[in-house]
C-alpha distance (Angstrom), angle and dihedral (degrees) to the residues before:
residue distance angle dihedral
X1 . . .
X2 3.78 . .
X3 3.78 118.4 .
X4 3.78 115.6 -123.8
X5 3.80 93.9 -145.4
X6 3.81 110.8 123.8
X7 3.80 122.4 -136.3
X8 3.83 113.3 -105.7
X9 3.84 95.3 -117.0
X10 3.82 96.3 60.5
X11 3.78 118.1 109.1
X12 3.81 99.7 -150.3
X13 3.82 93.7 42.5
X14 3.81 91.1 -130.0
X15 3.80 124.0 141.4
X16 3.81 118.8 -109.7
X17 3.79 108.9 -122.8
X18 3.82 114.7 -152.1
X19 3.80 115.0 -116.1
X20 3.79 112.8 -89.4
X21 3.80 94.4 19.6
X22 3.77 113.3 136.7
X23 3.78 115.6 -151.7
X24 3.79 117.5 -144.9
X25 3.79 138.6 -178.5
X26 3.78 118.5 -20.9
X27 3.80 92.3 0.9
X28 3.83 91.2 56.5
X29 3.81 91.3 46.1
X30 3.81 91.8 50.5
X31 3.82 91.8 48.1
X32 3.81 90.7 48.6
X33 3.81 91.3 51.8
X34 3.81 91.1 50.0
X35 3.82 93.1 48.6
X36 3.82 93.4 47.9
X37 3.81 90.0 50.8
X38 3.82 91.7 47.4
X39 3.83 91.8 51.5
X40 3.82 89.4 66.9
X41 3.83 89.5 70.0
X42 3.82 105.7 17.4
X43 3.79 138.8 53.8
X44 3.79 123.6 -110.3
X45 3.81 88.6 -111.7
X46 3.82 91.9 54.5
X47 3.81 89.6 50.2
X48 3.82 90.1 49.5
X49 3.79 91.4 50.9
X50 3.81 93.1 50.7
X51 3.81 97.7 43.3
X52 3.80 100.5 37.1
X53 3.81 90.3 -128.5
X54 3.80 122.5 129.8
X55 3.81 123.7 -101.3
X56 3.81 89.4 -112.8
X57 3.81 93.1 51.7
X58 3.81 92.7 51.1
X59 3.82 92.1 43.5
X60 3.83 91.4 51.4
X61 3.81 91.5 46.9
X62 3.82 91.3 52.0
X63 3.79 92.0 44.1
X64 3.81 92.5 51.6
X65 3.81 88.8 49.0
X66 3.82 89.2 57.5
X67 3.81 96.8 -114.7
X68 3.82 117.6 167.6
X69 3.78 105.6 -128.7
X70 3.80 123.5 -134.3
X71 3.80 120.2 -128.4
X72 3.81 113.4 -97.5
X73 3.79 109.9 -86.1
X74 3.79 92.5 12.5
X75 3.82 110.8 139.2
X76 3.78 116.9 -106.2
X77 3.83 114.6 -116.1
X78 3.82 93.4 -108.0
X79 3.82 92.3 47.4
X80 3.81 92.1 48.5
X81 3.81 91.5 51.8
X82 3.82 91.1 50.9
X83 3.82 93.1 50.7
X84 3.83 91.6 50.3
X85 3.80 91.3 49.3
X86 3.82 91.4 52.3
X87 3.81 94.7 57.2
């Protein structure tokens, strides 16, 4: 089994899943929870880069979790708050 402990240098704090690894049961549920939480502050592409999963895999995971997707290029909530504070 693959450990879901992320390396210290990652920015999204998500575990890197080796290519071809299929997550099942509690491990899949934990990974899903982590990805949904990361989507609040990061793009799907950033999550893909950190986890090693494809864009489609992350998109399907978020969709199945019932996430409301942002429009492409739309600022993330944390980024929007920072830009308002800088003005």
